[in-house]
N, C-alpha and C positions, 0 to 999 in steps of 0.2 A: 548339216550338209557341208562337207569340206570342198573347198574350191582349190583346184590345182593351179598353181601359179607358174609352173614350169611347162605347161602345155603351150605349144606354139600354134598360132593361128596360121593355117596354110596360106601361101601367097594366092591372091585372087579371091579369097573368101570375102563374103559380104554378110552384114548383119541382116537378120530377118525379124519381123515383128513377132511378139509373143502370142498373138491370136489372129485369126482370120479377119481380113478387112471388112467382111460382111457384118462383123460385130462392133465396128467402131461406134463409140458413144454408148454402147450397151454390153460390154463384156461382163461375164459372170465369173464366179469362182474366185481365184486368187487375184484376178485383175479387176474385180468389181469396183475398186476405188476409182477407176476411170469411167465408170458408168454415170450418166446424168440422171438415172432413175431416182436415187436418194434425194438429190437436189430438187427435182421436180415434185416428188412426193411430199417433201417438207413444205414447199411453197403452196401446194394444193391444200394440204392439211391446215396450214396456218390461215390461209384465206377462208376456208370453210369454217373453221372454228371461230374466226373473228366475226364472220357474218351470220353465225348461228348463236352467238353469245346472247343469252336471254336478258342481259342487263341493257341491251340496246333495243330501242323501240322501233327502229326502222329496218329491221331484218327482212329480207325478201323471203318469199315462199321457198322452201328447200329445193323443190323441183326446178324452179326458175334459177335459183342460185347454182345448182349443179350444171345447168345449161350454160349459164354465164361463165362459170369457171372453165368449162370445156371450150367455149367459143374464144375466151380470152387467152387460154393456153395455146390454142391453134394460132391465133392472131400474133401472139408474142413469138412463137416459134417461127412463123413466116417472116416477121420483121427481123428477127435475128438472122435467119437464112439470107434474106436480101442484103442486110448489112455485111454479112460474111462474104457474099459474092462480090460486093463492091470493093472489099478490101483484100480479097483472096488473090494470090499470085497464080492465076489460072492461065 
């Protein structure tokens, strides 16, 4: 794709985001790198695999582990949200 460098930006023009704000933190397609999906998925998989590894004798029941992972995910998201609001320039 060739970018024209001689194109003038009209006076009063403003930049716009590359995707709709309803998709912030979860864009797909070419903007997927801005999604938190892969980060969360990796953390969930790592936690699950660690706590289901048969070499450990203190693994919880898998159903209980899934509930704990879910509860802790929601709790961590809420903690991050609260910290964000404390520091956000709202």
